[in-house]
mmCIF file as gemmi writes it, N, C-alpha and C atoms, coordinates in Angstrom:
data_model
loop_
_atom_site.group_PDB
_atom_site.id
_atom_site.type_symbol
_atom_site.label_atom_id
_atom_site.label_alt_id
_atom_site.label_comp_id
_atom_site.label_asym_id
_atom_site.label_entity_id
_atom_site.label_seq_id
_atom_site.pdbx_PDB_ins_code
_atom_site.Cartn_x
_atom_site.Cartn_y
_atom_site.Cartn_z
_atom_site.occupancy
_atom_site.B_iso_or_equiv
_atom_site.pdbx_formal_charge
_atom_site.auth_seq_id
_atom_site.auth_asym_id
_atom_site.pdbx_PDB_model_num
ATOM 1 N N . MET Axp A 1 ? -18.131 -13.451 -19.653 1 0 ? 1 A 1
ATOM 2 C CA . MET Axp A 1 ? -16.701 -13.418 -19.398 1 0 ? 1 A 1
ATOM 3 C C . MET Axp A 1 ? -16.09 -14.69 -19.98 1 0 ? 1 A 1
ATOM 4 N N . PRO Axp A 2 ? -15.111 -14.565 -20.883 1 0 ? 2 A 1
ATOM 5 C CA . PRO Axp A 2 ? -14.448 -15.742 -21.435 1 0 ? 2 A 1
ATOM 6 C C . PRO Axp A 2 ? -13.73 -16.538 -20.345 1 0 ? 2 A 1
ATOM 7 N N . ILE Axp A 3 ? -13.53 -17.827 -20.624 1 0 ? 3 A 1
ATOM 8 C CA . ILE Axp A 3 ? -12.906 -18.719 -19.638 1 0 ? 3 A 1
ATOM 9 C C . ILE Axp A 3 ? -11.509 -18.237 -19.261 1 0 ? 3 A 1
ATOM 10 N N . GLY Axp A 4 ? -10.743 -17.751 -20.211 1 0 ? 4 A 1
ATOM 11 C CA . GLY Axp A 4 ? -9.398 -17.255 -19.917 1 0 ? 4 A 1
ATOM 12 C C . GLY Axp A 4 ? -9.414 -16.104 -18.925 1 0 ? 4 A 1
ATOM 13 N N . ASP Axp A 5 ? -10.396 -15.2 -19.083 1 0 ? 5 A 1
ATOM 14 C CA . ASP Axp A 5 ? -10.517 -14.072 -18.161 1 0 ? 5 A 1
ATOM 15 C C . ASP Axp A 5 ? -10.866 -14.544 -16.758 1 0 ? 5 A 1
ATOM 16 N N . THR Axp A 6 ? -11.716 -15.56 -16.669 1 0 ? 6 A 1
ATOM 17 C CA . THR Axp A 6 ? -12.099 -16.112 -15.37 1 0 ? 6 A 1
ATOM 18 C C . THR Axp A 6 ? -10.888 -16.715 -14.675 1 0 ? 6 A 1
ATOM 19 N N . ARG Axp A 7 ? -10.101 -17.464 -15.425 1 0 ? 7 A 1
ATOM 20 C CA . ARG Axp A 7 ? -8.887 -18.067 -14.846 1 0 ? 7 A 1
ATOM 21 C C . ARG Axp A 7 ? -7.925 -16.993 -14.35 1 0 ? 7 A 1
ATOM 22 N N . GLU Axp A 8 ? -7.764 -15.95 -15.155 1 0 ? 8 A 1
ATOM 23 C CA . GLU Axp A 8 ? -6.868 -14.861 -14.757 1 0 ? 8 A 1
ATOM 24 C C . GLU Axp A 8 ? -7.373 -14.169 -13.495 1 0 ? 8 A 1
ATOM 25 N N . ALA Axp A 9 ? -8.676 -13.961 -13.415 1 0 ? 9 A 1
ATOM 26 C CA . ALA Axp A 9 ? -9.251 -13.322 -12.231 1 0 ? 9 A 1
ATOM 27 C C . ALA Axp A 9 ? -9.064 -14.201 -10.999 1 0 ? 9 A 1
ATOM 28 N N . LEU Axp A 10 ? -9.308 -15.5 -11.14 1 0 ? 10 A 1
ATOM 29 C CA . LEU Axp A 10 ? -9.112 -16.421 -10.016 1 0 ? 10 A 1
ATOM 30 C C . LEU Axp A 10 ? -7.65 -16.473 -9.596 1 0 ? 10 A 1
ATOM 31 N N . GLN Axp A 11 ? -6.738 -16.451 -10.566 1 0 ? 11 A 1
ATOM 32 C CA . GLN Axp A 11 ? -5.308 -16.467 -10.251 1 0 ? 11 A 1
ATOM 33 C C . GLN Axp A 11 ? -4.909 -15.198 -9.51 1 0 ? 11 A 1
ATOM 34 N N . ALA Axp A 12 ? -5.471 -14.071 -9.906 1 0 ? 12 A 1
ATOM 35 C CA . ALA Axp A 12 ? -5.157 -12.808 -9.228 1 0 ? 12 A 1
ATOM 36 C C . ALA Axp A 12 ? -5.609 -12.85 -7.78 1 0 ? 12 A 1
ATOM 37 N N . VAL Axp A 13 ? -6.803 -13.393 -7.532 1 0 ? 13 A 1
ATOM 38 C CA . VAL Axp A 13 ? -7.299 -13.513 -6.159 1 0 ? 13 A 1
ATOM 39 C C . VAL Axp A 13 ? -6.418 -14.462 -5.367 1 0 ? 13 A 1
ATOM 40 N N . GLU Axp A 14 ? -6.05 -15.581 -5.968 1 0 ? 14 A 1
ATOM 41 C CA . GLU Axp A 14 ? -5.187 -16.553 -5.29 1 0 ? 14 A 1
ATOM 42 C C . GLU Axp A 14 ? -3.826 -15.941 -4.967 1 0 ? 14 A 1
ATOM 43 N N . ASP Axp A 15 ? -3.25 -15.213 -5.912 1 0 ? 15 A 1
ATOM 44 C CA . ASP Axp A 15 ? -1.956 -14.563 -5.675 1 0 ? 15 A 1
ATOM 45 C C . ASP Axp A 15 ? -2.055 -13.548 -4.548 1 0 ? 15 A 1
ATOM 46 N N . GLU Axp A 16 ? -3.155 -12.803 -4.517 1 0 ? 16 A 1
ATOM 47 C CA . GLU Axp A 16 ? -3.332 -11.777 -3.488 1 0 ? 16 A 1
ATOM 48 C C . GLU Axp A 16 ? -3.428 -12.401 -2.1 1 0 ? 16 A 1
ATOM 49 N N . THR Axp A 17 ? -4.093 -13.54 -1.992 1 0 ? 17 A 1
ATOM 50 C CA . THR Axp A 17 ? -4.254 -14.163 -0.678 1 0 ? 17 A 1
ATOM 51 C C . THR Axp A 17 ? -3.018 -14.94 -0.258 1 0 ? 17 A 1
ATOM 52 N N . SER Axp A 18 ? -2.247 -15.45 -1.214 1 0 ? 18 A 1
ATOM 53 C CA . SER Axp A 18 ? -1.053 -16.195 -0.836 1 0 ? 18 A 1
ATOM 54 C C . SER Axp A 18 ? 0.123 -15.262 -0.551 1 0 ? 18 A 1
ATOM 55 N N . PHE Axp A 19 ? 0.179 -14.124 -1.204 1 0 ? 19 A 1
ATOM 56 C CA . PHE Axp A 19 ? 1.208 -13.125 -0.929 1 0 ? 19 A 1
ATOM 57 C C . PHE Axp A 19 ? 0.537 -11.767 -0.88 1 0 ? 19 A 1
ATOM 58 N N . PRO Axp A 20 ? 0.063 -11.386 0.292 1 0 ? 20 A 1
ATOM 59 C CA . PRO Axp A 20 ? -0.745 -10.178 0.397 1 0 ? 20 A 1
ATOM 60 C C . PRO Axp A 20 ? -0.018 -8.879 0.099 1 0 ? 20 A 1
ATOM 61 N N . GLY Axp A 21 ? 1.292 -8.815 0.26 1 0 ? 21 A 1
ATOM 62 C CA . GLY Axp A 21 ? 2.003 -7.59 -0.043 1 0 ? 21 A 1
ATOM 63 C C . GLY Axp A 21 ? 2.834 -7.085 1.109 1 0 ? 21 A 1
ATOM 64 N N . LEU Axp A 22 ? 3.355 -5.898 0.919 1 0 ? 22 A 1
ATOM 65 C CA . LEU Axp A 22 ? 4.225 -5.288 1.913 1 0 ? 22 A 1
ATOM 66 C C . LEU Axp A 22 ? 3.554 -4.07 2.528 1 0 ? 22 A 1
ATOM 67 N N . CYS Axp A 23 ? 3.815 -3.872 3.796 1 0 ? 23 A 1
ATOM 68 C CA . CYS Axp A 23 ? 3.264 -2.741 4.534 1 0 ? 23 A 1
ATOM 69 C C . CYS Axp A 23 ? 3.824 -1.443 3.963 1 0 ? 23 A 1
ATOM 70 N N . ARG Axp A 24 ? 2.964 -0.469 3.752 1 0 ? 24 A 1
ATOM 71 C CA . ARG Axp A 24 ? 3.429 0.798 3.185 1 0 ? 24 A 1
ATOM 72 C C . ARG Axp A 24 ? 4.096 1.698 4.209 1 0 ? 24 A 1
ATOM 73 N N . ILE Axp A 25 ? 4.089 1.315 5.48 1 0 ? 25 A 1
ATOM 74 C CA . ILE Axp A 25 ? 4.755 2.103 6.513 1 0 ? 25 A 1
ATOM 75 C C . ILE Axp A 25 ? 6.139 1.535 6.819 1 0 ? 25 A 1
ATOM 76 N N . CYS Axp A 26 ? 6.207 0.232 7.138 1 0 ? 26 A 1
ATOM 77 C CA . CYS Axp A 26 ? 7.483 -0.353 7.573 1 0 ? 26 A 1
ATOM 78 C C . CYS Axp A 26 ? 8.091 -1.325 6.569 1 0 ? 26 A 1
ATOM 79 N N . GLY Axp A 27 ? 7.336 -1.743 5.553 1 0 ? 27 A 1
ATOM 80 C CA . GLY Axp A 27 ? 7.85 -2.686 4.571 1 0 ? 27 A 1
ATOM 81 C C . GLY Axp A 27 ? 7.703 -4.143 4.975 1 0 ? 27 A 1
ATOM 82 N N . GLY Axp A 28 ? 7.108 -4.401 6.143 1 0 ? 28 A 1
ATOM 83 C CA . GLY Axp A 28 ? 6.891 -5.777 6.592 1 0 ? 28 A 1
ATOM 84 C C . GLY Axp A 28 ? 5.797 -6.454 5.784 1 0 ? 28 A 1
ATOM 85 N N . THR Axp A 29 ? 5.682 -7.767 5.933 1 0 ? 29 A 1
ATOM 86 C CA . THR Axp A 29 ? 4.667 -8.526 5.216 1 0 ? 29 A 1
ATOM 87 C C . THR Axp A 29 ? 3.291 -8.296 5.83 1 0 ? 29 A 1
ATOM 88 N N . VAL Axp A 30 ? 2.329 -8.005 4.993 1 0 ? 30 A 1
ATOM 89 C CA . VAL Axp A 30 ? 0.95 -7.783 5.437 1 0 ? 30 A 1
ATOM 90 C C . VAL Axp A 30 ? 0.251 -9.139 5.504 1 0 ? 30 A 1
ATOM 91 N N . PRO Axp A 31 ? -0.374 -9.464 6.639 1 0 ? 31 A 1
ATOM 92 C CA . PRO Axp A 31 ? -1.086 -10.74 6.721 1 0 ? 31 A 1
ATOM 93 C C . PRO Axp A 31 ? -2.307 -10.749 5.799 1 0 ? 31 A 1
ATOM 94 N N . PRO Axp A 32 ? -2.706 -11.927 5.307 1 0 ? 32 A 1
ATOM 95 C CA . PRO Axp A 32 ? -3.886 -11.992 4.446 1 0 ? 32 A 1
ATOM 96 C C . PRO Axp A 32 ? -5.141 -11.563 5.201 1 0 ? 32 A 1
ATOM 97 N N . ALA Axp A 33 ? -6.157 -11.152 4.466 1 0 ? 33 A 1
ATOM 98 C CA . ALA Axp A 33 ? -7.396 -10.663 5.08 1 0 ? 33 A 1
ATOM 99 C C . ALA Axp A 33 ? -8.051 -11.712 5.968 1 0 ? 33 A 1
ATOM 100 N N . SER Axp A 34 ? -7.82 -12.983 5.69 1 0 ? 34 A 1
ATOM 101 C CA . SER Axp A 34 ? -8.424 -14.049 6.495 1 0 ? 34 A 1
ATOM 102 C C . SER Axp A 34 ? -7.752 -14.203 7.859 1 0 ? 34 A 1
ATOM 103 N N . ASP Axp A 35 ? -6.588 -13.599 8.041 1 0 ? 35 A 1
ATOM 104 C CA . ASP Axp A 35 ? -5.853 -13.68 9.308 1 0 ? 35 A 1
ATOM 105 C C . ASP Axp A 35 ? -6.464 -12.698 10.308 1 0 ? 35 A 1
ATOM 106 N N . PRO Axp A 36 ? -6.796 -13.156 11.529 1 0 ? 36 A 1
ATOM 107 C CA . PRO Axp A 36 ? -7.384 -12.248 12.521 1 0 ? 36 A 1
ATOM 108 C C . PRO Axp A 36 ? -6.482 -11.068 12.887 1 0 ? 36 A 1
ATOM 109 N N . SER Axp A 37 ? -5.179 -11.193 12.666 1 0 ? 37 A 1
ATOM 110 C CA . SER Axp A 37 ? -4.272 -10.088 12.983 1 0 ? 37 A 1
ATOM 111 C C . SER Axp A 37 ? -4.198 -9.061 11.853 1 0 ? 37 A 1
ATOM 112 N N . SER Axp A 38 ? -4.902 -9.321 10.747 1 0 ? 38 A 1
ATOM 113 C CA . SER Axp A 38 ? -4.883 -8.406 9.614 1 0 ? 38 A 1
ATOM 114 C C . SER Axp A 38 ? -5.52 -7.079 10 1 0 ? 38 A 1
ATOM 115 N N . CYS Axp A 39 ? -4.819 -6.006 9.693 1 0 ? 39 A 1
ATOM 116 C CA . CYS Axp A 39 ? -5.278 -4.665 10.055 1 0 ? 39 A 1
ATOM 117 C C . CYS Axp A 39 ? -5.987 -4.022 8.857 1 0 ? 39 A 1
ATOM 118 N N . THR Axp A 40 ? -5.282 -3.868 7.771 1 0 ? 40 A 1
ATOM 119 C CA . THR Axp A 40 ? -5.824 -3.347 6.517 1 0 ? 40 A 1
ATOM 120 C C . THR Axp A 40 ? -5.057 -4.028 5.394 1 0 ? 40 A 1
ATOM 121 N N . PRO Axp A 41 ? -5.496 -3.9 4.15 1 0 ? 41 A 1
ATOM 122 C CA . PRO Axp A 41 ? -4.781 -4.544 3.048 1 0 ? 41 A 1
ATOM 123 C C . PRO Axp A 41 ? -3.375 -3.998 2.806 1 0 ? 41 A 1
ATOM 124 N N . SER Axp A 42 ? -3.051 -2.811 3.34 1 0 ? 42 A 1
ATOM 125 C CA . SER Axp A 42 ? -1.737 -2.227 3.058 1 0 ? 42 A 1
ATOM 126 C C . SER Axp A 42 ? -0.915 -1.935 4.31 1 0 ? 42 A 1
ATOM 127 N N . LEU Axp A 43 ? -1.39 -2.383 5.48 1 0 ? 43 A 1
ATOM 128 C CA . LEU Axp A 43 ? -0.663 -2.162 6.734 1 0 ? 43 A 1
ATOM 129 C C . LEU Axp A 43 ? -0.528 -3.481 7.479 1 0 ? 43 A 1
ATOM 130 N N . CYS Axp A 44 ? 0.617 -3.687 8.131 1 0 ? 44 A 1
ATOM 131 C CA . CYS Axp A 44 ? 0.879 -4.986 8.746 1 0 ? 44 A 1
ATOM 132 C C . CYS Axp A 44 ? 0.46 -5.087 10.206 1 0 ? 44 A 1
ATOM 133 N N . SER Axp A 45 ? 0.267 -3.977 10.888 1 0 ? 45 A 1
ATOM 134 C CA . SER Axp A 45 ? -0.011 -4.063 12.322 1 0 ? 45 A 1
ATOM 135 C C . SER Axp A 45 ? -0.71 -2.806 12.818 1 0 ? 45 A 1
ATOM 136 N N . GLU Axp A 46 ? -1.203 -2.89 14.047 1 0 ? 46 A 1
ATOM 137 C CA . GLU Axp A 46 ? -1.846 -1.713 14.634 1 0 ? 46 A 1
ATOM 138 C C . GLU Axp A 46 ? -0.838 -0.596 14.876 1 0 ? 46 A 1
ATOM 139 N N . GLU Axp A 47 ? 0.446 -0.941 15.079 1 0 ? 47 A 1
ATOM 140 C CA . GLU Axp A 47 ? 1.467 0.098 15.243 1 0 ? 47 A 1
ATOM 141 C C . GLU Axp A 47 ? 1.611 0.914 13.958 1 0 ? 47 A 1
ATOM 142 N N . CYS Axp A 48 ? 1.605 0.218 12.821 1 0 ? 48 A 1
ATOM 143 C CA . CYS Axp A 48 ? 1.714 0.925 11.548 1 0 ? 48 A 1
ATOM 144 C C . CYS Axp A 48 ? 0.438 1.706 11.245 1 0 ? 48 A 1
ATOM 145 N N . LEU Axp A 49 ? -0.714 1.185 11.658 1 0 ? 49 A 1
ATOM 146 C CA . LEU Axp A 49 ? -1.96 1.933 11.507 1 0 ? 49 A 1
ATOM 147 C C . LEU Axp A 49 ? -1.894 3.219 12.323 1 0 ? 49 A 1
ATOM 148 N N . ALA Axp A 50 ? -1.369 3.138 13.538 1 0 ? 50 A 1
ATOM 149 C CA . ALA Axp A 50 ? -1.226 4.331 14.379 1 0 ? 50 A 1
ATOM 150 C C . ALA Axp A 50 ? -0.312 5.352 13.706 1 0 ? 50 A 1
ATOM 151 N N . LYS Axp A 51 ? 0.8 4.893 13.143 1 0 ? 51 A 1
ATOM 152 C CA . LYS Axp A 51 ? 1.72 5.802 12.444 1 0 ? 51 A 1
ATOM 153 C C . LYS Axp A 51 ? 1.039 6.442 11.237 1 0 ? 51 A 1
ATOM 154 N N . ALA Axp A 52 ? 0.238 5.659 10.513 1 0 ? 52 A 1
ATOM 155 C CA . ALA Axp A 52 ? -0.469 6.19 9.344 1 0 ? 52 A 1
ATOM 156 C C . ALA Axp A 52 ? -1.496 7.24 9.76 1 0 ? 52 A 1
ATOM 157 N N . LEU Axp A 53 ? -2.201 7.001 10.865 1 0 ? 53 A 1
ATOM 158 C CA . LEU Axp A 53 ? -3.172 7.983 11.361 1 0 ? 53 A 1
ATOM 159 C C . LEU Axp A 53 ? -2.486 9.29 11.744 1 0 ? 53 A 1
ATOM 160 N N . VAL Axp A 54 ? -1.377 9.191 12.46 1 0 ? 54 A 1
ATOM 161 C CA . VAL Axp A 54 ? -0.634 10.384 12.873 1 0 ? 54 A 1
ATOM 162 C C . VAL Axp A 54 ? -0.134 11.141 11.642 1 0 ? 54 A 1
ATOM 163 N N . ALA Axp A 55 ? 0.405 10.415 10.662 1 0 ? 55 A 1
ATOM 164 C CA . ALA Axp A 55 ? 0.916 11.056 9.447 1 0 ? 55 A 1
ATOM 165 C C . ALA Axp A 55 ? -0.203 11.72 8.65 1 0 ? 55 A 1
ATOM 166 N N . TYR Axp A 56 ? -1.35 11.062 8.576 1 0 ? 56 A 1
ATOM 167 C CA . TYR Axp A 56 ? -2.48 11.635 7.84 1 0 ? 56 A 1
ATOM 168 C C . TYR Axp A 56 ? -2.891 12.976 8.438 1 0 ? 56 A 1
ATOM 169 N N . TRP Axp A 57 ? -3.106 12.997 9.736 1 0 ? 57 A 1
ATOM 170 C CA . TRP Axp A 57 ? -3.554 14.235 10.375 1 0 ? 57 A 1
ATOM 171 C C . TRP Axp A 57 ? -2.454 15.292 10.374 1 0 ? 57 A 1
ATOM 172 N N . ALA Axp A 58 ? -1.188 14.883 10.462 1 0 ? 58 A 1
ATOM 173 C CA . ALA Axp A 58 ? -0.082 15.845 10.394 1 0 ? 58 A 1
ATOM 174 C C . ALA Axp A 58 ? -0.064 16.54 9.034 1 0 ? 58 A 1
ATOM 175 N N . ALA Axp A 59 ? -0.396 15.809 7.978 1 0 ? 59 A 1
ATOM 176 C CA . ALA Axp A 59 ? -0.446 16.397 6.639 1 0 ? 59 A 1
ATOM 177 C C . ALA Axp A 59 ? -1.529 17.473 6.541 1 0 ? 59 A 1
ATOM 178 N N . HIS Axp A 60 ? -2.497 17.437 7.444 1 0 ? 60 A 1
ATOM 179 C CA . HIS Axp A 60 ? -3.562 18.442 7.488 1 0 ? 60 A 1
ATOM 180 C C . HIS Axp A 60 ? -3.312 19.482 8.577 1 0 ? 60 A 1
ATOM 181 N N . GLY Axp A 61 ? -2.107 19.476 9.144 1 0 ? 61 A 1
ATOM 182 C CA . GLY Axp A 61 ? -1.744 20.469 10.146 1 0 ? 61 A 1
ATOM 183 C C . GLY Axp A 61 ? -2.327 20.214 11.521 1 0 ? 61 A 1
ATOM 184 N N . VAL Axp A 62 ? -2.706 18.979 11.788 1 0 ? 62 A 1
ATOM 185 C CA . VAL Axp A 62 ? -3.34 18.629 13.058 1 0 ? 62 A 1
ATOM 186 C C . VAL Axp A 62 ? -2.507 17.551 13.744 1 0 ? 62 A 1
ATOM 187 N N . LYS Axp A 63 ? -2.312 17.709 15.046 1 0 ? 63 A 1
ATOM 188 C CA . LYS Axp A 63 ? -1.579 16.705 15.813 1 0 ? 63 A 1
ATOM 189 C C . LYS Axp A 63 ? -2.576 15.683 16.356 1 0 ? 63 A 1
ATOM 190 N N . ALA Axp A 64 ? -2.374 14.414 16.008 1 0 ? 64 A 1
ATOM 191 C CA . ALA Axp A 64 ? -3.281 13.346 16.438 1 0 ? 64 A 1
ATOM 192 C C . ALA Axp A 64 ? -2.674 12.583 17.602 1 0 ? 64 A 1
ATOM 193 N N . ALA Axp A 65 ? -3.512 12.275 18.579 1 0 ? 65 A 1
ATOM 194 C CA . ALA Axp A 65 ? -3.114 11.407 19.693 1 0 ? 65 A 1
ATOM 195 C C . ALA Axp A 65 ? -3.727 10.036 19.433 1 0 ? 65 A 1
ATOM 196 N N . VAL Axp A 66 ? -2.869 9.036 19.242 1 0 ? 66 A 1
ATOM 197 C CA . VAL Axp A 66 ? -3.324 7.683 18.947 1 0 ? 66 A 1
ATOM 198 C C . VAL Axp A 66 ? -2.816 6.752 20.037 1 0 ? 66 A 1
ATOM 199 N N . ALA Axp A 67 ? -3.701 5.924 20.564 1 0 ? 67 A 1
ATOM 200 C CA . ALA Axp A 67 ? -3.334 4.962 21.608 1 0 ? 67 A 1
ATOM 201 C C . ALA Axp A 67 ? -3.483 3.548 21.061 1 0 ? 67 A 1
ATOM 202 N N . LEU Axp A 68 ? -2.617 2.659 21.524 1 0 ? 68 A 1
ATOM 203 C CA . LEU Axp A 68 ? -2.719 1.246 21.172 1 0 ? 68 A 1
ATOM 204 C C . LEU Axp A 68 ? -3.302 0.511 22.363 1 0 ? 68 A 1
ATOM 205 N N . ARG Axp A 69 ? -4.472 -0.109 22.155 1 0 ? 69 A 1
ATOM 206 C CA . ARG Axp A 69 ? -5.141 -0.847 23.229 1 0 ? 69 A 1
ATOM 207 C C . ARG Axp A 69 ? -5.759 -2.118 22.694 1 0 ? 69 A 1
ATOM 208 N N . ASP Axp A 70 ? -5.504 -3.212 23.371 1 0 ? 70 A 1
ATOM 209 C CA . ASP Axp A 70 ? -6.142 -4.496 23.049 1 0 ? 70 A 1
ATOM 210 C C . ASP Axp A 70 ? -6.035 -4.851 21.571 1 0 ? 70 A 1
ATOM 211 N N . GLY Axp A 71 ? -4.905 -4.55 20.957 1 0 ? 71 A 1
ATOM 212 C CA . GLY Axp A 71 ? -4.699 -4.885 19.558 1 0 ? 71 A 1
ATOM 213 C C . GLY Axp A 71 ? -5.314 -3.925 18.559 1 0 ? 71 A 1
ATOM 214 N N . PHE Axp A 72 ? -5.736 -2.75 19.013 1 0 ? 72 A 1
ATOM 215 C CA . PHE Axp A 72 ? -6.344 -1.762 18.123 1 0 ? 72 A 1
ATOM 216 C C . PHE Axp A 72 ? -5.63 -0.426 18.266 1 0 ? 72 A 1
ATOM 217 N N . ALA Axp A 73 ? -5.564 0.32 17.154 1 0 ? 73 A 1
ATOM 218 C CA . ALA Axp A 73 ? -5.087 1.697 17.187 1 0 ? 73 A 1
ATOM 219 C C . ALA Axp A 73 ? -6.322 2.572 17.336 1 0 ? 73 A 1
ATOM 220 N N . ARG Axp A 74 ? -6.325 3.403 18.372 1 0 ? 74 A 1
ATOM 221 C CA . ARG Axp A 74 ? -7.511 4.225 18.662 1 0 ? 74 A 1
ATOM 222 C C . ARG Axp A 74 ? -7.135 5.7 18.621 1 0 ? 74 A 1
ATOM 223 N N . LEU Axp A 75 ? -7.839 6.467 17.806 1 0 ? 75 A 1
ATOM 224 C CA . LEU Axp A 75 ? -7.627 7.907 17.737 1 0 ? 75 A 1
ATOM 225 C C . LEU Axp A 75 ? -8.237 8.526 18.985 1 0 ? 75 A 1
ATOM 226 N N . GLU Axp A 76 ? -7.387 9.069 19.848 1 0 ? 76 A 1
ATOM 227 C CA . GLU Axp A 76 ? -7.833 9.604 21.138 1 0 ? 76 A 1
ATOM 228 C C . GLU Axp A 76 ? -8.203 11.082 21.065 1 0 ? 76 A 1
ATOM 229 N N . GLY Axp A 77 ? -7.562 11.817 20.169 1 0 ? 77 A 1
ATOM 230 C CA . GLY Axp A 77 ? -7.869 13.237 20.084 1 0 ? 77 A 1
ATOM 231 C C . GLY Axp A 77 ? -7.07 13.927 19.003 1 0 ? 77 A 1
ATOM 232 N N . LEU Axp A 78 ? -7.502 15.134 18.682 1 0 ? 78 A 1
ATOM 233 C CA . LEU Axp A 78 ? -6.839 15.966 17.683 1 0 ? 78 A 1
ATOM 234 C C . LEU Axp A 78 ? -6.541 17.315 18.304 1 0 ? 78 A 1
ATOM 235 N N . ALA Axp A 79 ? -5.332 17.815 18.098 1 0 ? 79 A 1
ATOM 236 C CA . ALA Axp A 79 ? -4.944 19.132 18.607 1 0 ? 79 A 1
ATOM 237 C C . ALA Axp A 79 ? -4.587 20.015 17.415 1 0 ? 79 A 1
ATOM 238 N N . GLY Axp A 80 ? -5.07 21.239 17.453 1 0 ? 80 A 1
ATOM 239 C CA . GLY Axp A 80 ? -4.758 22.176 16.384 1 0 ? 80 A 1
ATOM 240 C C . GLY Axp A 80 ? -5.863 22.316 15.361 1 0 ? 80 A 1
ATOM 241 N N . ALA Axp A 81 ? -6.936 21.568 15.512 1 0 ? 81 A 1
ATOM 242 C CA . ALA Axp A 81 ? -8.066 21.689 14.59 1 0 ? 81 A 1
ATOM 243 C C . ALA Axp A 81 ? -8.925 22.869 15.016 1 0 ? 81 A 1
ATOM 244 N N . THR Axp A 82 ? -9.357 23.645 14.042 1 0 ? 82 A 1
ATOM 245 C CA . THR Axp A 82 ? -10.255 24.751 14.366 1 0 ? 82 A 1
ATOM 246 C C . THR Axp A 82 ? -11.688 24.243 14.373 1 0 ? 82 A 1
ATOM 247 N N . GLN Axp A 83 ? -12.564 24.954 15.037 1 0 ? 83 A 1
ATOM 248 C CA . GLN Axp A 83 ? -13.95 24.51 15.123 1 0 ? 83 A 1
ATOM 249 C C . GLN Axp A 83 ? -14.65 24.567 13.775 1 0 ? 83 A 1
ATOM 250 N N . SER Axp A 84 ? -14.157 25.378 12.85 1 0 ? 84 A 1
ATOM 251 C CA . SER Axp A 84 ? -14.805 25.466 11.543 1 0 ? 84 A 1
ATOM 252 C C . SER Axp A 84 ? -14.485 24.255 10.67 1 0 ? 84 A 1
ATOM 253 N N . GLU Axp A 85 ? -13.423 23.515 11.009 1 0 ? 85 A 1
ATOM 254 C CA . GLU Axp A 85 ? -13.092 22.326 10.244 1 0 ? 85 A 1
ATOM 255 C C . GLU Axp A 85 ? -14.027 21.197 10.649 1 0 ? 85 A 1
ATOM 256 N N . ASP Axp A 86 ? -14.496 20.446 9.666 1 0 ? 86 A 1
ATOM 257 C CA . ASP Axp A 86 ? -15.434 19.356 9.94 1 0 ? 86 A 1
ATOM 258 C C . ASP Axp A 86 ? -14.678 18.038 9.999 1 0 ? 86 A 1
ATOM 259 N N . PHE Axp A 87 ? -14.409 17.537 11.2 1 0 ? 87 A 1
ATOM 260 C CA . PHE Axp A 87 ? -13.751 16.25 11.381 1 0 ? 87 A 1
ATOM 261 C C . PHE Axp A 87 ? -14.787 15.235 11.849 1 0 ? 87 A 1
ATOM 262 N N . SER Axp A 88 ? -15.857 15.116 11.102 1 0 ? 88 A 1
ATOM 263 C CA . SER Axp A 88 ? -16.939 14.213 11.484 1 0 ? 88 A 1
ATOM 264 C C . SER Axp A 88 ? -16.555 12.768 11.211 1 0 ? 88 A 1
ATOM 265 N N . ALA Axp A 89 ? -17.321 11.857 11.748 1 0 ? 89 A 1
ATOM 266 C CA . ALA Axp A 89 ? -17.084 10.426 11.551 1 0 ? 89 A 1
ATOM 267 C C . ALA Axp A 89 ? -17.181 10.059 10.073 1 0 ? 89 A 1
ATOM 268 N N . GLN Axp A 90 ? -18.061 10.729 9.321 1 0 ? 90 A 1
ATOM 269 C CA . GLN Axp A 90 ? -18.185 10.421 7.904 1 0 ? 90 A 1
ATOM 270 C C . GLN Axp A 90 ? -16.894 10.736 7.169 1 0 ? 90 A 1
ATOM 271 N N . ARG Axp A 91 ? -16.279 11.853 7.49 1 0 ? 91 A 1
ATOM 272 C CA . ARG Axp A 91 ? -15.035 12.209 6.819 1 0 ? 91 A 1
ATOM 273 C C . ARG Axp A 91 ? -13.948 11.208 7.188 1 0 ? 91 A 1
ATOM 274 N N . TRP Axp A 92 ? -13.897 10.798 8.436 1 0 ? 92 A 1
ATOM 275 C CA . TRP Axp A 92 ? -12.893 9.821 8.856 1 0 ? 92 A 1
ATOM 276 C C . TRP Axp A 92 ? -13.093 8.506 8.131 1 0 ? 92 A 1
ATOM 277 N N . ALA Axp A 93 ? -14.342 8.114 7.959 1 0 ? 93 A 1
ATOM 278 C CA . ALA Axp A 93 ? -14.635 6.839 7.316 1 0 ? 93 A 1
ATOM 279 C C . ALA Axp A 93 ? -14.177 6.836 5.862 1 0 ? 93 A 1
ATOM 280 N N . ALA Axp A 94 ? -14.075 8.017 5.253 1 0 ? 94 A 1
ATOM 281 C CA . ALA Axp A 94 ? -13.675 8.104 3.858 1 0 ? 94 A 1
ATOM 282 C C . ALA Axp A 94 ? -12.164 8.011 3.678 1 0 ? 94 A 1
ATOM 283 N N . VAL Axp A 95 ? -11.41 8.052 4.756 1 0 ? 95 A 1
ATOM 284 C CA . VAL Axp A 95 ? -9.955 8.017 4.676 1 0 ? 95 A 1
ATOM 285 C C . VAL Axp A 95 ? -9.496 6.609 4.363 1 0 ? 95 A 1
ATOM 286 N N . GLU Axp A 96 ? -8.723 6.448 3.288 1 0 ? 96 A 1
ATOM 287 C CA . GLU Axp A 96 ? -8.172 5.138 2.955 1 0 ? 96 A 1
ATOM 288 C C . GLU Axp A 96 ? -6.78 5.027 3.521 1 0 ? 96 A 1
ATOM 289 N N . LEU Axp A 97 ? -6.515 3.926 4.191 1 0 ? 97 A 1
ATOM 290 C CA . LEU Axp A 97 ? -5.181 3.713 4.757 1 0 ? 97 A 1
ATOM 291 C C . LEU Axp A 97 ? -4.425 2.711 3.978 1 0 ? 97 A 1
C-alpha cells in the first residue's frame, strides 16, 4: 500500500471517529463506537433501535413488540408470523440496522 493510500485510510478512520454521522431514524448525532452509549453505527439511541426493529418487522407484515429496559431495546415478541416462517436467531443476526 503506497504511503498516500495509508494516510487517506487513516484520515478516513479519524474522520469517522470524530464525526460519526447522523441517525437514520431521527437525524440526531450518532455517538462514536468508543462511547458506551453507542448503539450501532447508524442509530443514536435505544429508542431509535426500537423504532428500527418495529419498522423492519412491519415491512415483513409482522407486528413487533419492543421494550426498552436498562438502556437496551429488547424484542419481546412478534404477532402475525406464521409457523412456516423461520424467525430464528440466525436470521435476526443477519439483519443490519
